C-alpha positions as CSV (number, residue, x, y, z in Angstrom):
1,M,6.4,-14.9,18.0
2,N,9.1,-12.6,18.4
3,A,12.4,-12.7,20.2
4,D,10.5,-9.2,21.1
5,P,6.7,-9.6,21.9
6,F,6.4,-6.8,22.8
7,R,7.5,-4.3,19.2
8,K,4.9,-5.2,17.5
9,L,2.6,-4.1,20.1
10,A,4.6,-1.0,20.6
11,E,4.7,-0.1,16.8
12,L,1.0,-0.5,16.9
13,T,-0.3,2.2,20.2
14,E,3.1,4.9,18.4
15,E,0.8,4.8,15.0
16,A,-2.7,4.5,17.5
17,L,-0.9,7.2,19.2
18,I,0.2,9.1,16.4
19,T,-3.4,9.4,14.4
20,C,-4.8,10.4,18.1
21,K,-2.4,13.6,18.2
22,A,-3.0,14.3,14.2
23,E,-6.6,14.6,14.2
24,L,-7.2,16.4,17.9
25,S,-4.9,18.9,16.1
26,M,-7.8,19.9,13.4
27,L,-10.3,19.8,16.4
28,P,-11.9,23.8,18.4
29,D,-10.1,24.9,21.3
30,G,-11.3,24.3,24.4
31,N,-13.1,21.1,26.3
32,L,-17.0,20.1,26.2
33,I,-18.8,21.1,29.0
34,C,-22.8,20.0,29.8
35,W,-25.2,21.1,32.2
36,H,-28.3,20.0,34.4
37,D,-31.0,22.2,34.8
38,K,-33.3,21.7,36.7
39,N,-35.7,19.5,35.1
40,G,-32.7,16.9,33.9
41,R,-32.4,18.6,30.5
42,P,-28.7,18.5,29.5
43,H,-27.4,22.2,28.2
44,Y,-23.4,22.1,26.4
45,Y,-21.1,24.8,26.7
46,Q,-18.0,25.3,25.0
47,A,-15.1,26.3,27.4
48,Y,-12.2,28.2,26.2
49,C,-9.4,31.1,27.3
50,D,-9.7,33.9,24.5
51,L,-5.9,34.9,22.8
52,D,-5.9,37.5,25.9
53,G,-6.6,34.6,28.4
54,T,-9.9,35.7,29.3
55,Y,-12.0,32.4,29.9
56,R,-15.2,32.0,27.7
57,R,-18.6,29.5,27.6
58,K,-20.6,29.8,24.9
59,G,-23.4,27.6,24.4
60,I,-23.4,25.2,21.1
61,G,-26.1,22.9,22.1
62,K,-27.9,23.9,19.0
63,K,-24.6,23.8,16.8
64,P,-25.0,20.0,16.3
65,A,-21.7,20.1,14.2
66,V,-19.4,22.1,17.1
67,L,-20.8,19.8,19.8
68,Q,-20.1,16.5,18.0
69,A,-16.4,17.7,17.5
70,M,-15.9,19.0,21.1
71,A,-17.1,15.5,22.1
72,R,-14.7,13.5,19.4
73,K,-12.6,16.0,21.7
74,G,-12.9,15.0,24.2
75,Y,-13.0,11.1,23.8
76,L,-9.4,11.4,21.8
77,E,-8.0,13.4,24.8
78,A,-8.9,10.3,27.2
79,A,-7.7,7.6,24.5
80,Q,-5.2,10.0,24.2
81,D,-4.0,9.7,27.8
82,I,-4.7,5.7,27.7
83,L,-2.7,5.2,24.6
84,E,0.9,7.4,26.3
85,G,0.1,5.5,29.3
86,N,0.9,1.9,27.4
87,L,3.4,2.4,25.4
88,A,4.9,4.1,28.9
89,A,3.7,0.5,30.3
90,I,5.4,-1.1,26.9
91,T,8.9,0.7,27.1
92,Q,9.6,-0.3,30.5
93,A,8.1,-4.4,30.3
94,Q,10.4,-4.3,26.9
95,A,13.4,-3.4,29.5
96,A,12.6,-6.3,31.8
97,Y,11.3,-8.7,29.3
98,V,13.2,-12.2,29.4
99,P,12.0,-14.8,26.6
100,C,11.3,-18.2,28.8
101,D,13.0,-20.5,26.2
102,T,15.6,-22.8,26.3
103,E,18.9,-20.4,25.9
104,H,18.1,-18.2,28.7
105,I,16.7,-20.9,31.0
106,N,19.6,-22.8,30.7
107,A,22.1,-19.5,31.0
108,R,20.0,-19.8,34.5
109,L,21.3,-22.9,35.5
110,G,23.8,-23.7,37.5
111,K,27.7,-25.3,36.8
112,A,25.5,-28.7,37.5
113,F,24.0,-28.7,34.4
114,A,26.4,-27.9,32.2
115,G,27.2,-30.5,29.5
116,L,24.0,-32.3,30.4
117,P,21.1,-32.7,27.9
118,T,18.0,-30.5,28.9
119,D,15.1,-31.6,26.0
120,Q,13.8,-33.6,29.2
121,L,13.4,-30.3,31.6
122,E,11.9,-28.2,29.2
123,N,8.1,-27.6,29.4
124,T,6.7,-26.3,26.7
125,Q,3.7,-25.5,27.9
126,V,5.1,-23.1,30.5
127,A,6.8,-21.5,27.3
128,L,5.1,-20.8,24.6
129,V,1.9,-19.0,27.1
130,F,5.3,-16.4,26.8
131,L,5.2,-16.4,23.2
132,G,1.4,-15.5,23.0
133,I,0.4,-19.1,20.5
134,N,-2.7,-19.3,20.1
135,E,-4.8,-22.5,22.4
136,D,-5.1,-24.7,19.0
137,L,-1.6,-24.3,17.7
138,Q,-0.3,-24.5,21.4
139,R,-2.1,-28.1,21.7
140,R,-0.2,-28.9,18.7
141,L,3.4,-27.6,19.5
142,V,2.7,-30.2,22.8
143,Q,1.5,-33.0,20.1
144,H,4.1,-32.0,17.9
145,E,6.6,-32.4,21.0
146,Q,5.3,-35.7,22.3
147,W,6.1,-36.6,18.3
148,A,10.0,-35.4,18.5
149,R,10.7,-37.1,22.1
150,E,9.5,-40.8,20.1
151,P,12.3,-43.5,19.1
152,Y,13.5,-42.8,16.0
153,E,16.4,-43.9,13.2
154,R,18.8,-41.3,13.0
155,S,21.0,-41.9,10.3
156,Q,24.4,-43.5,11.5
157,R,26.5,-41.3,8.6
158,Y,30.2,-40.1,9.3
159,P,29.2,-39.8,12.8
160,E,32.8,-38.4,13.6
161,N,31.7,-35.4,12.5
162,L,28.5,-35.4,14.9
163,T,30.9,-32.8,16.5
164,L,28.7,-29.8,17.2
165,R,26.2,-30.1,20.6
166,A,22.3,-28.2,20.4
167,S,21.1,-26.8,23.6
168,N,18.4,-29.6,23.9
169,G,21.5,-32.4,23.5
170,T,21.3,-33.3,19.9
171,M,24.7,-33.5,18.0
172,M,25.0,-32.0,14.9
173,R,27.2,-31.8,12.1
174,S,27.9,-28.1,11.4
175,K,27.7,-23.9,12.3
176,S,24.6,-23.3,9.6
177,E,22.7,-27.1,10.8
178,L,23.1,-25.4,14.5
179,L,22.2,-22.2,14.2
180,I,18.6,-23.3,12.3
181,A,18.7,-26.1,15.4
182,E,18.9,-23.0,18.0
183,R,16.6,-20.6,15.8
184,L,13.5,-23.6,15.7
185,A,13.8,-24.1,19.3
186,R,13.2,-20.1,20.1
187,F,10.6,-20.5,17.8
188,Q,9.3,-23.1,19.6
189,V,9.1,-26.0,16.7
190,P,9.6,-29.4,17.4
191,Y,11.9,-31.4,14.7
192,R,14.1,-34.5,14.2
193,Y,17.4,-34.5,13.3
194,E,18.5,-36.4,10.5
195,Q,15.9,-39.0,10.8
196,V,16.1,-41.8,8.6
197,I,13.5,-41.7,5.6
198,M,13.2,-44.6,2.7
199,V,12.4,-42.7,-0.6
200,G,11.8,-44.9,-3.6
201,G,14.2,-47.6,-2.1
202,C,16.9,-45.3,-1.1
203,E,17.9,-44.7,2.3
204,M,17.4,-40.9,3.1
205,A,17.8,-38.6,5.5
206,P,16.7,-35.0,5.7
207,D,18.7,-32.4,7.8
208,F,15.0,-32.1,9.3
209,T,12.0,-33.7,9.7
210,F,8.8,-31.7,11.2
211,Q,4.8,-33.2,12.2
212,D,2.3,-31.2,10.1
213,R,-1.3,-30.1,11.7
214,N,-2.8,-33.5,10.4
215,G,0.5,-35.7,11.5
216,D,1.9,-36.4,8.3
217,E,5.8,-35.5,8.2
218,F,7.5,-32.7,6.4
219,Y,11.3,-31.6,5.8
220,L,14.0,-29.4,5.4
221,E,16.8,-29.6,4.2
222,F,19.6,-26.9,4.1
223,C,22.1,-26.5,0.9
224,G,24.8,-25.2,2.3
225,M,27.2,-25.0,-0.3
226,M,25.4,-24.2,-3.6
227,D,28.7,-22.8,-5.0
228,D,30.0,-25.8,-4.9
229,P,29.7,-27.4,-8.5
230,G,30.2,-30.9,-7.1
231,Y,27.7,-30.4,-4.1
232,V,25.2,-28.7,-6.5
233,K,25.6,-32.3,-8.5
234,G,25.2,-33.8,-5.1
235,F,21.9,-32.3,-4.5
236,K,20.5,-32.9,-7.3
237,S,21.0,-36.3,-7.1
238,R,18.8,-36.0,-4.4
239,R,16.2,-34.0,-5.2
240,Q,15.4,-36.4,-7.9
241,I,14.9,-39.8,-5.4
242,Y,12.9,-37.3,-2.9
243,E,10.9,-35.8,-6.3
244,S,10.3,-39.4,-7.2
245,A,8.2,-39.5,-4.6
246,G,6.3,-36.6,-4.7
247,I,7.9,-34.9,-1.6
248,C,9.2,-32.0,-3.6
249,A,9.5,-28.1,-3.1
250,W,5.6,-27.6,-3.7
251,N,4.1,-30.1,-0.9
252,R,6.8,-31.8,1.6
253,M,9.8,-30.2,1.7
254,I,11.6,-26.8,2.3
255,Y,14.9,-26.1,1.0
256,L,17.6,-23.3,2.4
257,F,19.5,-22.4,0.1
258,A,23.4,-21.0,0.6
259,T,26.9,-20.5,-0.2
260,G,30.1,-21.0,1.7
261,N,28.1,-23.6,4.1
262,E,27.3,-20.3,5.9
263,I,23.3,-18.8,6.3
264,D,21.8,-15.8,7.7
265,L,19.5,-15.5,11.1
266,E,16.9,-13.2,8.8
267,D,17.3,-16.2,5.6
268,I,16.3,-19.3,9.0
269,D,13.8,-16.7,10.6
270,E,11.5,-16.0,7.7
271,V,11.5,-20.0,6.9
272,I,10.2,-20.8,10.0
273,Q,7.8,-18.0,9.8
274,K,6.4,-18.2,6.8
275,K,6.9,-22.1,5.6
276,I,7.0,-24.3,9.2
277,M,4.6,-23.1,11.3
278,P,1.9,-22.4,9.1
279,R,1.8,-25.8,8.9
280,L,1.7,-27.0,12.5
């Protein structure tokens, strides 16, 4: 589900083309010719030009190794022609491709849509087609999105800090959380933001809540100030509460650590692709 769904295909095609050309360079010169006599029997020849440019043709019907090599050469030449055409087509597609996601759809909307929440306008089934997601995951993601849109209790803690609006209209507290939300949207991962849950008698609100393939919930906490001793102390206290209820890093909790409340895009994408999406 990469932002460029053609990149991996282009890489595989280029690798196949290199392998094809390398093997062709080791095969005999010329082309394979087949002629059938009046009885329908095939006669195989190797047609080539010698060093002075003279056209030559010699029978290879009784030379199975040479015949096999010439047949292999013809096969690889046809494969090379297809691969080169495919690579050109992929390159053209890469240049023209526009992701069918919230960000790019919103960019094409007029001023009348500015500032309006667009989460009710999105069509997950349409977007998923362009991401090449298999049918089973596509079905589950649609179910997860229905779950994400159901009413839920959100944290009312410090509402004055909810100053940043995600593309789906959700108000968030930090630029890093906003970036995580937009990357989740890019990968078509439905979520609930700061959903209130009861853990061991304590009211907790993980940054992001997801629904796994079995309908159970799991969580992502962005811990963005691990260079602050006071913050680390509070984190350890929250983690202890979660773990007392079996919500831990090896079970239903994912921690994304950072310092200075800053996070790299690559780190977010890695967590989404390796730790979140396999559970959906």
